[in-house]
N, C-alpha and C positions, 0 to 999 in steps of 0.2 A: 683823065684828070691827074695832075701831078700832086705830090704831097706839098703841103705848105712849108716852105723852108725859111720863112721870115722868123726872126727872133724878137720877142718882146723886150725892149730895152729896159723895162721896169721889172724884169724877172731876175731875182737874185738868188744865188746859192745860199742856203740857210746854214749848212754845216760845212766846215772846212778843217783841214789839218795844217797846223803851224809847225814847221820844223825848226828847232833851235840847235844851231851848230856854232859854237864860239870857241875861239882859241883859249880863252880864260877858264873854260869849264874843264878843269883837269885837277888832279891831285897826284902827288908823288908819295908813294908808300912802299914800305918793305913788307914782305910776307913770305910764306912758303906754302906750297900746295901739298896736301896730304893725299897719297894714292892708296894707302892701305894701312893696316895696323902697324906695319913695319917699314913702310917706304914713304919718304917725303922728299920734296925738293930741298936744296940748300936755301938758306935765307938770301933773298935778292930783292930788288926793287923794280918798280915800273913807274912810268909817267902815264897814269891812267887818264883816259878821256871820257867825258860824259856828253851824250847827245840825246835829244828826245824829239818825238813827234806827238803833238797834242791836238786832239779833235775837240771842237767846240762849236757852238752856235754863233753865228755872226749877228751882232745887234743892229739896231736901226741906223746906227752911225757907220756901218760897214766895218766894224772892228770886233774881234772876239774878246780881247782884254788888253790891259796895258802890258806889253811884252817885258817891260822893265821889272814888273812885279814877279813874273815867272823867272826871269834871269837871276833875280836876287835870291829866290828860294833855291834854285839850282846851285848858285855860287856858294851859298851857305852850306849846302851838303858837301860840296867839294872841299871847302875850307875845313870842315869838321874831320876830314880824313887826311889832310895834307901833312906830310912829313912825320908820319907815325908808322909804327910797326903794327899791322893789322893782324889780329888773332881771332880765329873762329871759336867763340865761346861754347857753341853747341856741338863741337866735334866730339864724337865718342872716343877718339884716340888721344885726346889731350887731357892732362891733369893741370889745372891752373890754380895757383895760389899766390897770395900777396903777403909779404913780410916787410914791414917798414915801408921804405920807399922803392922796393923792388918787387916785380912780378916774376914768378917762376912758371915756366911753361915746360911740362914734361911730356915727351913723346918717345915711346919705345925705350924707356930707361935712360933717356938723354934729356938733361935739363938745360934750358936756355933761360938766363936771368937778364932782365932788362929793366931799366928805371921805369916805374909805373907811369910817370908823366909822358913817356915816349910810346906808350901802347894804347891802342884803341881796341877794346874787346867788342866784337860785333856778334849779334845773335844769329850766327851762321854756322853751317856744318863745315865749311871750307872757305878759303879766300880764293875765289875764282871769279872770272868775269860774269859767269852765270849767276852766282850767288850775289855778287855786288849789284848787278842790274836789278835783281828781284828786291834786294834791300832798299835800293834807291826808290823803286816804284812804291814800296810799302811806306817809306818815310814821306814821300810826296802825298800819297793817298790820305795819310793821317795828319798832314800839316794844315792848320786852319787858313793860313794865307793862300796856300795852293787851292784848297777847297773853295775859297771865295771866287776863284777865277772862272768857274763854270765849265771846267774841262770834263768831257764825258768819257774819253778814252785816251790812253797814252801808250806810247811805245818808248821804252827806255833802253838805251844802248850804252854799254860800258866796254871800253877797249883797253887792253894791256899792251897793244902794239898796233901798227897800222893795218894789219890784216886779220885781227883776232878780236871779234866782238861778242859779247853776251847780250842777247836781245830779249826783252820781256814785254809782252802786251798785257795791258790791264784795263778792263772796263770799270768805270767808276759809277755807273748807275745802279 
């Protein structure tokens, strides 16, 4: 006797992964990477990209959620970082102060002064794709609009170039 190879046409997958890759999910930002208490990169910029894979249950209509809602949340995060100088506020190697309309960032006795409106202080130890991917995942996990989508797991990818991605997996249950 052979195995039954017929498939029930009414059997549906209950959990799927939706991958979101869009040209518009990017942000241009300046930063420097800190390597030690005395060594850092020069200030430079990247056109960072954001992608994600989101696991969720498929509803009775054959849909996980309105993709437009997810894209809007992701775009909002990109927009919040666009055209800014990103500074890691939790770096043990930086001293950050604000005077008037300027923010002063001191590293190894060297001070960089930038208009405060052009800086985004992030609660990170460094501005790297690894840290940015984790930050994006945490922002999404705490966003009420994102929470309403019923996503159970996500993989967030942030790139600073075509071959260099920081990837973070986060369970949301």
